[in-house]
C-alpha positions as CSV (number, residue, x, y, z in Angstrom):
1,X,58.8,-53.1,-39.0
2,X,61.4,-50.9,-40.7
3,X,62.6,-47.5,-39.2
4,X,63.9,-44.8,-41.5
5,X,67.1,-43.2,-40.3
6,X,69.4,-40.4,-41.4
7,X,73.1,-40.6,-40.5
8,X,75.4,-37.7,-40.0
9,X,79.1,-37.7,-39.1
10,X,81.7,-40.4,-39.5
11,X,83.7,-40.5,-36.2
12,X,83.3,-40.2,-32.4
13,X,80.7,-41.5,-30.0
14,X,77.2,-42.2,-31.4
15,X,74.2,-40.0,-30.6
16,X,70.7,-41.2,-31.5
17,X,67.7,-38.8,-31.6
18,X,64.0,-39.8,-31.1
19,X,61.5,-37.1,-32.0
20,X,58.1,-36.4,-30.4
21,X,54.5,-36.8,-31.6
22,X,53.9,-35.4,-35.1
23,X,57.6,-35.0,-35.6
24,X,60.2,-36.6,-37.9
25,X,63.9,-37.3,-37.6
26,X,64.7,-34.3,-39.7
27,X,63.4,-32.1,-36.9
28,X,66.8,-32.7,-35.2
29,X,68.8,-31.8,-38.3
30,X,70.1,-28.5,-36.9
31,X,71.3,-30.1,-33.6
32,X,72.5,-33.3,-35.4
33,X,74.7,-31.3,-37.9
34,X,76.2,-29.3,-35.1
35,X,77.3,-32.5,-33.3
36,X,78.4,-34.3,-36.4
37,X,81.8,-32.8,-36.5
38,X,82.7,-34.8,-33.4
39,X,80.1,-37.6,-33.2
40,X,78.2,-40.1,-35.3
41,X,74.6,-39.0,-35.3
42,X,71.5,-40.9,-36.2
43,X,68.1,-39.2,-36.7
44,X,65.2,-41.7,-36.4
45,X,61.8,-41.5,-37.9
46,X,59.7,-43.1,-35.1
47,X,57.0,-45.7,-35.9
48,X,53.8,-44.1,-37.3
49,X,55.8,-41.1,-38.4
50,X,57.9,-39.8,-41.3
51,X,59.1,-42.6,-43.6
52,X,58.9,-45.3,-41.0
53,X,56.4,-48.1,-41.0
54,X,52.9,-48.0,-39.5
55,X,52.2,-50.8,-37.1
56,X,48.7,-51.8,-36.1
57,X,48.9,-50.1,-32.7
58,X,51.0,-47.7,-30.6
59,X,52.9,-49.4,-27.8
60,X,55.9,-47.9,-26.0
61,X,57.5,-51.2,-25.4
62,X,57.3,-52.2,-29.0
63,X,58.6,-48.7,-30.1
64,X,61.5,-48.9,-27.7
65,X,62.4,-52.4,-28.8
66,X,62.3,-51.3,-32.5
67,X,64.7,-48.4,-31.8
68,X,66.9,-50.7,-29.7
69,X,67.3,-52.9,-32.8
70,X,69.2,-50.0,-34.3
71,X,71.7,-50.0,-31.5
72,X,74.8,-52.1,-30.8
73,X,75.6,-53.2,-27.2
74,X,79.2,-53.1,-28.2
75,X,78.8,-49.4,-29.2
76,X,76.4,-47.9,-26.6
77,X,75.0,-44.5,-27.5
78,X,73.9,-41.2,-26.1
79,X,70.1,-41.5,-26.6
80,X,68.1,-38.3,-26.9
81,X,64.3,-38.3,-26.8
82,X,61.8,-35.5,-26.8
83,X,58.2,-35.8,-25.7
84,X,56.8,-39.1,-27.1
85,X,60.4,-40.0,-28.1
86,X,61.5,-39.2,-24.6
87,X,59.1,-41.8,-23.1
88,X,60.3,-44.3,-25.7
89,X,63.9,-43.5,-24.9
90,X,63.3,-44.0,-21.2
91,X,61.6,-47.4,-21.8
92,X,64.5,-48.4,-24.0
93,X,67.1,-47.5,-21.4
94,X,65.2,-49.6,-18.8
95,X,64.8,-52.6,-21.1
96,X,68.2,-52.4,-22.9
97,X,70.6,-50.6,-20.6
98,X,73.6,-52.1,-22.2
99,X,72.9,-50.2,-25.4
100,X,72.6,-46.8,-23.8
101,X,75.7,-45.0,-22.4
102,X,73.9,-41.8,-21.5
103,X,70.2,-40.7,-21.7
104,X,68.9,-37.2,-22.4
105,X,65.1,-36.8,-21.9
106,X,63.7,-33.6,-23.3
107,X,60.5,-32.2,-21.6
108,X,58.9,-35.4,-20.7
109,X,58.4,-37.5,-17.5
110,X,57.8,-41.2,-16.8
111,X,54.2,-40.6,-15.7
112,X,50.7,-40.9,-17.1
113,X,49.5,-37.4,-18.0
114,X,45.9,-38.4,-18.1
115,X,43.7,-35.6,-19.4
116,X,46.6,-33.4,-20.5
117,X,46.5,-35.0,-24.0
118,X,43.6,-32.8,-25.0
119,X,45.8,-30.4,-26.9
120,X,47.1,-33.2,-29.1
121,X,43.6,-34.6,-29.7
122,X,42.6,-31.2,-31.0
123,X,45.5,-31.2,-33.5
124,X,44.6,-34.7,-34.7
125,X,41.0,-33.8,-35.2
126,X,42.0,-30.6,-37.0
127,X,44.3,-32.5,-39.4
128,X,41.8,-35.3,-40.1
129,X,39.1,-32.7,-40.6
130,X,40.9,-31.1,-43.6
131,X,39.6,-32.0,-47.1
132,X,42.9,-32.9,-48.7
133,X,41.1,-33.5,-52.1
134,X,40.3,-29.8,-52.2
135,X,43.9,-28.6,-51.7
136,X,46.2,-27.8,-54.5
137,X,49.0,-25.9,-52.8
138,X,50.7,-25.8,-49.4
139,X,49.4,-22.2,-48.9
140,X,45.9,-23.6,-49.2
141,X,46.7,-26.3,-46.7
142,X,48.0,-23.6,-44.3
143,X,44.9,-21.5,-44.7
144,X,42.6,-24.6,-44.2
145,X,44.3,-25.4,-40.9
146,X,44.6,-21.8,-39.7
147,X,41.3,-21.5,-37.9
148,X,41.7,-24.7,-35.9
149,X,45.5,-24.0,-35.2
150,X,46.0,-20.3,-35.2
151,X,49.6,-20.5,-33.8
152,X,51.8,-20.2,-36.9
153,X,54.7,-22.1,-35.4
154,X,52.6,-25.1,-34.4
155,X,50.7,-25.1,-37.6
156,X,53.9,-25.1,-39.7
157,X,55.2,-28.0,-37.5
158,X,52.0,-30.0,-38.1
159,X,52.1,-29.3,-41.9
160,X,55.5,-30.9,-42.2
161,X,53.6,-34.1,-42.1
162,X,51.7,-33.3,-45.3
163,X,53.1,-34.9,-48.4
164,X,52.3,-34.7,-52.1
165,X,52.3,-37.9,-54.1
166,X,52.5,-38.0,-57.9
167,X,51.0,-41.2,-59.3
168,X,49.0,-42.6,-62.2
169,X,45.8,-40.9,-60.9
170,X,47.5,-37.5,-60.6
171,X,48.7,-35.5,-57.7
172,X,47.3,-36.1,-54.2
173,X,48.0,-35.1,-50.7
174,X,48.4,-37.4,-47.7
175,X,49.5,-37.3,-44.1
176,X,52.8,-39.0,-43.3
177,X,51.8,-39.4,-39.7
178,X,49.5,-42.3,-38.9
179,X,46.7,-40.1,-37.6
180,X,44.1,-42.9,-37.3
181,X,46.2,-45.0,-34.9
182,X,47.8,-42.1,-33.1
183,X,44.3,-40.7,-32.4
184,X,42.9,-44.0,-31.4
185,X,45.8,-44.8,-29.1
186,X,46.3,-41.3,-27.7
187,X,45.7,-42.5,-24.1
188,X,48.7,-44.9,-24.6
189,X,50.8,-42.0,-26.0
190,X,50.0,-39.9,-22.9
191,X,50.4,-42.7,-20.5
192,X,53.4,-44.6,-19.0
193,X,53.7,-48.4,-19.1
194,X,54.8,-48.5,-15.4
195,X,53.3,-51.9,-14.7
196,X,55.2,-53.4,-17.6
197,X,58.6,-52.0,-16.6
198,X,58.1,-52.4,-12.9
199,X,60.5,-55.3,-12.8
200,X,63.2,-53.5,-14.6
201,X,66.2,-52.4,-12.6
202,X,66.7,-48.6,-12.4
203,X,68.9,-47.3,-15.2
204,X,72.3,-46.6,-13.6
205,X,73.8,-44.4,-16.4
206,X,74.0,-40.6,-16.4
207,X,70.7,-39.0,-17.3
208,X,70.1,-35.4,-18.4
209,X,66.5,-34.2,-17.9
210,X,65.9,-31.0,-19.9
211,X,62.7,-29.0,-19.2
212,X,61.2,-26.0,-20.8
213,X,60.5,-23.3,-18.2
214,X,56.9,-22.7,-19.2
215,X,56.1,-26.4,-20.0
216,X,53.9,-28.5,-17.7
217,X,55.5,-31.8,-18.6
218,X,58.4,-31.6,-16.2
219,X,57.8,-30.4,-12.6
220,X,58.8,-31.1,-9.0
221,X,55.6,-33.3,-8.8
222,X,57.2,-35.7,-11.3
223,X,60.7,-35.8,-9.8
224,X,60.1,-38.8,-7.5
225,X,59.1,-40.9,-10.5
226,X,62.1,-39.8,-12.5
227,X,64.5,-40.5,-9.7
228,X,62.9,-43.9,-9.1
229,X,63.8,-45.1,-12.6
230,X,66.8,-42.9,-13.2
231,X,68.7,-42.3,-9.9
232,X,71.6,-40.5,-11.6
233,X,69.4,-37.8,-13.1
234,X,70.3,-34.2,-13.4
235,X,67.6,-31.7,-14.2
236,X,68.2,-28.5,-16.3
237,X,65.5,-26.0,-17.0
238,X,65.8,-23.7,-20.0
239,X,64.4,-20.3,-19.7
240,X,61.9,-18.8,-22.1
241,X,61.1,-22.2,-23.6
242,X,58.0,-24.4,-23.6
243,X,57.5,-28.0,-24.7
244,X,59.5,-27.7,-27.9
245,X,62.7,-26.7,-26.1
246,X,65.1,-27.5,-28.8
247,X,63.2,-25.5,-31.4
248,X,62.4,-22.5,-29.1
249,X,65.9,-22.1,-27.7
250,X,68.1,-24.1,-30.1
251,X,71.5,-22.6,-29.2
252,X,71.0,-22.9,-25.5
253,X,69.7,-26.5,-25.8
254,X,72.6,-27.4,-28.1
255,X,75.2,-26.1,-25.6
256,X,73.6,-28.1,-22.8
257,X,73.5,-31.2,-24.9
258,X,77.0,-30.7,-26.3
259,X,78.4,-30.7,-22.8
260,X,76.5,-33.8,-21.8
261,X,77.5,-35.7,-25.0
262,X,81.1,-34.5,-24.6
263,X,81.3,-36.1,-21.1
264,X,80.7,-39.5,-22.8
265,X,83.5,-38.8,-25.3
266,X,85.9,-37.8,-22.5
267,X,85.1,-40.8,-20.3
268,X,84.5,-43.4,-22.9
269,X,81.5,-45.7,-23.5
270,X,81.8,-47.2,-20.1
271,X,80.2,-44.1,-18.5
């Protein structure tokens, strides 16, 4: 499997970003460019997303191992993961701790969310329900999705996955996200492979756990699980933000992350 990446910056410690469901590496461009003056930044298109390959199934261990293949144990990174990418980043840190100097988990917990995946099921059904053959412009695509997804911000985010191809048979639209597999394996996406990482030692590096104030994905209820796997965790809650913390409060998030990444730079990769 090949992962598409974008690199920013030429010097300093390395920071690697893993996006969430329906996202792409470019979703982190604003944050990545802001850090690139002092760090080497890598934005990853996760499997089933963006320009990365589509495996036959979604499995957090496989995803974590694929991303780990981008990392060098002689150059451990600050690993940042949001939502789905946060779970993949946590699994990676547990399975390949020598490649991760610091871990930042954004609005996600190492738990099985069970029935809370209904919102994402709705989005997948809405995207798959669109008749792409009847669409000629992005404005038409936006209008076609508006009834099912009335929130303009969420709808715009989902439509980033819509691509127009020019080929011998003319123009056509397609989804860059692997909706079929993501929909089929949604229970895996919302779950946590606890039984498969049970033998892993707790990750002993510094961990920043960023929560959106109005999001249900990080709470006191999930703190024991987080502390079991990541004993050096520090939790920060960002006000007036939901699940997409880095998009809803970008400057506050950037400042929190800059301080965390800067601690690695000051103390060296042994932190």
